[in-house]
C-alpha positions in Angstrom: -104.4 -90.6 8.9 -107.6 -89.1 10.4 -110.1 -91.4 12.0 -108.7 -94.3 10.0 -108.7 -92.4 6.7 -105.7 -91.3 4.6 -105.9 -87.6 4.2 -104.2 -84.7 2.3 -104.2 -81.1 3.4 -102.3 -78.1 2.1 -101.4 -75.5 4.7 -104.5 -73.4 5.5 -106.7 -75.5 3.2 -109.4 -78.1 3.6 -108.6 -81.7 4.5 -109.4 -84.2 1.8 -110.0 -87.9 2.3 -108.0 -90.0 -0.2 -109.6 -93.2 -1.6 -107.5 -95.8 -3.4 -108.8 -96.9 -6.8 -105.8 -98.8 -8.2 -102.2 -99.6 -7.2 -100.5 -96.3 -6.2 -103.5 -94.3 -7.4 -105.8 -92.2 -5.2 -109.0 -90.2 -5.7 -109.6 -87.1 -3.6 -113.1 -87.5 -2.0 -115.5 -84.7 -3.0 -113.1 -83.3 -5.6 -112.2 -83.8 -9.2 -108.5 -84.5 -8.4 -106.5 -87.7 -8.6 -103.1 -88.5 -7.1 -100.5 -91.0 -8.3 -97.4 -92.2 -6.4 -94.2 -92.8 -8.4 -91.7 -95.4 -7.2 -87.9 -95.5 -7.6 -85.9 -98.6 -8.7 -86.0 -100.0 -5.1 -89.8 -99.8 -5.1 -89.9 -96.9 -2.6 -92.4 -94.0 -3.1 -90.3 -91.2 -4.5 -92.9 -88.7 -5.7 -96.6 -87.9 -5.5 -98.3 -86.2 -8.5 -101.8 -84.6 -8.4 -103.9 -83.6 -11.3 -107.5 -82.4 -11.7 -109.7 -84.7 -13.8 -110.6 -81.7 -16.0 -106.9 -81.3 -16.8 -107.0 -77.5 -16.0 -104.3 -77.7 -13.3 -101.4 -80.0 -12.5 -99.3 -79.9 -9.4 -96.3 -82.2 -8.8 -95.0 -82.8 -5.3 -91.6 -84.5 -5.1 -90.6 -86.2 -1.9 -86.9 -86.4 -1.4 -85.5 -88.9 1.2 -82.2 -88.3 2.9 -79.6 -91.1 3.4 -80.7 -91.7 7.0 -84.4 -92.1 6.3 
C-alpha cells in the first residue's frame, strides 16, 4: 500500500497503482495491463496472473505459502 493505494512494483521498475474492476481482478493504472488473482479450494489467494490487454505478453506469478503462513 502506498498512500492508501494498492501498488505493484518489479525490482528497479516503476510503481503502478492497482484499481479493482471486478472480484479478484485489477487494472494497472496508466498501463494496458490487467491482473487476476486465483484462489485455492479454501478460498485463499494462491496465484496472481498479469496480462497486457493487447495480448502481446503474459506473465504469471505464483505465490506459494508455507505451512506456517
